[in-house]
N, C-alpha and C positions, 0 to 999 in steps of 0.2 A: 432615704436621707438619715444619717446617723445622729444619735443624740448623745450629748454628754451632760454631766451634772457639774454646775458650778456652785461653790459653797463660800460665802463671804463671812468672816468672822468679825463681829462688831463688839463694842463694849457691852451691850445689852442683849444682842440677838445673834444667833447663828442662822443665817438666811441662805437657803438653797434654792436652786431652780433647775429644771430641765431645759436645755438650750439646743436648738437645732443649728445646722451649718449657716444659716442666714443671720444668726444672732438673736432670733426670736425666742422669747422666754415662754415656754409652753406651760409650765406648772411650777408652783412654788410650795415650799415647806419651811418651817422655822421651829426653833427651840430657843429657849431663854439661854444666854451665856452663863454657865455656872461660875459663880464668884471664886470657887476654889481652884479653878483652871485645871491643869494637869490631866489626870486620867478621866475625870468627869467631863471635861471640854472635849477630849478625844471621842468619848462615847456619844456626846451630843451631836458631833459632826457625823459619826457613823449612823446614828439614828435618823438624821435628816436624809443622808444618802440612801439608806435602806427604804425609807418612805417613798422617795422619788423613784426608786428602782422597781417598785411593785408593779406599775402598770405600763412601764416603757422599757424598751430594749436599750440599755445604756452601755456605751462603749468604755468610758473611763470617767474619772472624777477629778476635778481640779479644786484646790482649796486655796483661797485668798486670805492673807493674814498680815498684820502689821508686824513684821519681824525681819531679821536677817535670816535668809534662807541659803542653804549650802548650794554650791555650784551645780550639783547633780539634782537639785530640787526635791530632796528627799528629807532633810533634817532641819528643824528649827534651831538655828544656831543661838539665837538670842531674841527675846522679845520683852520690851520694857514694861508692858502693861498686863501680862498674863502670868499668873503664878504657876510655878512647877512645870514649865514647858521648855526651858532652855536645854538644848542638847537632845531633844526628843526626836527619834526617827519616825516622823509622822507617817511617811510612806508606809513602812513596816506595820505600824500600829493600826492604821486604817485598812490596808490591804488585807490584813489578817481578819478583819471584822466584816468587811463588805465583799471580798473576793474580786475586786476590780482594780486595774491599774489606777494609780493616783499620782497627781502632779501637785507640788506645793509651790506657791509663788507669793512674793511680796504684794501687798495690796495696792501700792501705787503703780507697780509694774503692771499689775492685772488690769487696773483701770485705764492705764495707757494703752495697752493692747486692745481693750474693748473699744476705746474711742478711735484708735488707728483702723480697726477692721470694720466697725459698724457705726461709728459716730462721727464726730467733728473732723477727725483725721482721715476719713475714708477717701481713697483715691490718691493719698500722698505717700511718699516713700520715706520721708525723714520728718518725724515730729518729735517735739519735746512736750511732756505734759507736766503741769504743776497742779497737785491737789492742795488747795489752800483751805485749811481748817484749823484745828488746834495748833498744828504745826504746818510745815510744808513738806509734802512728799513729792517724789519725782519718778517719772518713767521716760525712757528715751527709746525710740525706734529709729534705727539707722539702716538704710537700704532695705527696708521692710523686715528687719530682724530686730527682736527685743535685745537691747544692750544689757547684759547682765554682769560682765566683768569677769575677771579671772576667779574670783572667790564668791560670786553671786550677790555682791552687795553694791553694785554700781548704782548711780542715779540717786544717791542720798543728798540731793541737792539743797534740802533745807539746812544742811550744815556747811554750805559754802560760806566762807567768812566774808561778809560785806562791809563790816565796820570794825576797823582795827581797835582792839582794846575796848570793845563794846560790851553789851550785856552778857552776863554768864548764861550759857545755854544748858539745858538738861544733859547734853552729850559731854559736858566737861570743858568745852572750848568757849571762847568769847566772841561775840559779834556775829553770830550765825544768822543767816538769811531768815530763818523762821522767827527769830526774835524780833524782826522789823517788819516782815511782809505777811505774817500769818493772820488768821482770824483772832487769835489771842492778842497779837500786836495791835490789831485794829481797835480792840477794846482799850488797850493801854493808851494808844494815841487819842482815843476819845476821852478817857478820864483826864489826860494831860490838857486837852483842848478845853474841856468844861471847866477845869480849875483855872485856866488862864483867861477864859471868857465867860464867867458865870452869867453875865447879863444877856448872853446870846444863846444860852443852853436850854431854855424852857421847852422848846419844841421837842428836844431829844428826851429830857428828863420827864416830861409829862406822859411819855409813852411807856414809862416803867413805874417804879414805885417812888420816884421822885428823888432818889439818891444816886450819887455817882456810881456806888458800887453795884446798884441794881440795874445799870445800863446794859442792855443787850444788843447783839449785832443787828437783830431784826428791827429794833427801834432806830438805830442809826440809818439803816437802809430805808426805812419808811419815811424818816425825816428828810433824807437826801432826795428821795423821790418826789417829795413835795417842794424841792428846791431850796431847802434850808442851807444857808451858806456855811454854818459850822460844820454840819453833817457832811457836806460835800467836801469841805476842807480836810476832813478825817480820812476820807477815801482817797483824796489826792496825795496825802502823806504816805498812806500805805501803798497806793499804786505807784508812787515814785520809787519806793524801796523795791517793790517787785519788778518794776521796769529796769532798775539798775542791775538787779541780779540776772535778769533775762539777757541784758546786753552783754554781760560777761560771758554767759553760757552760749549765746548765739555765735560769737566769734570762735568758739571752740567747736560747737557741734554743727553750725550752719543748717538749722532745720528749715523746712518749708513753712512750718506753722508751730506756734506754741499754743497749746490747748489748756485753758485754765478751768479747773474743776474744783470740787469741794464746796463746802457750805457757802462760802462768800459769793459764789457765782450767781446766787439769787439776786445779787445787786445788778447784774448785767453790765451795761455800758457805763453805769455810774462808777464801777470799778475798772472795767476794761479800758475805757478811754484814758485815765491816768496812767495806767500801765503802758499803753501805747506811747503816750507822750514821754513817760520816763525812759522807756527803751530807746526811743529816738535821741533823747537829750544825752544819755550816757554811752551810746553805741560808739566803740572805737572806730576810727576811720569813717565817721558818719558821712553820708552822702556819697561815698565811694563804692559802695556795693549794695545789693538788694538785702532787705532785712525780712525776717519772718512776719507772717500774719499773726496777730494776737486774737484768738477766737475762743468762744466759750464752749465748754463741754456740752454734749447733747444727751448723754445716757443717764445722767444724774446718779442716784445711789446704786443703780443696777450695773454701772460700767465695770466694777471689779468682779461681780459675779458672772457677767457675760463674757468678760475678757479671760477669766481663768478657766471657764468651760472651754473656750476656743483653744487656749493654751494646752489644755489636757488632750486635745485632739491631734496636735501636731508633734 
């Protein structure tokens, strides 16, 4: 059984693992993510790969990163959060260091493929994945193939415009999906709800430092889990926006399932149920056609690592 290495680049760590054909993670290695990015980060990735190659026969290496990746999966076209990496031919830089074939993939695409092959999307041919965290990432599998587009940048669904003339997004457009349905948006909805209903906010505020600014997603989730009405309403607002975005995407892509991953999935049905309700409410031609299942991701933080290791295999 052949082994590949998957490496996932995060803001604080470079996490790698040896993965077999069943998606099982055999061994792990990590390095801290160098703040200076550039060559230092490239070398940290190579060091992780070389450590994992010591005791295993490795066929190839996949690297998952939050970036626009060229259509040939070799070059980092642009990455908003890593210094000195734009335009880097990472395939060449890594292959020259480790001596194995390398595949580079967007992190949300990698996670979507991991869930499709080994997680919540297993056994389905058409899925849409949303990674809901600081922003909203997306991955699309159509007829069992990862949709990458002509230039390698398909599925940036966080930048679907869902509110005309809405909030300014970091991408430069207004009203983007991630400004209303992300984990960051959940915190904004929470602050707005607390300001509007301070008399109902103690259950949330008491789980932090007592200030609106100190409210964290985990506190909102915990309060909602206790049945707190204000916390539940915050998830309902966020889920409604996510459901609206999914409804528009569903009539274009017609997936069997929409897999929701990222940090907010810790809330489970507290978030998933409002998403389901929102999707049904906003679905064009509602009641005239089947609609996708809304399901939670299963692989957690390892989805991207496992997914890109498998992509490096094919």
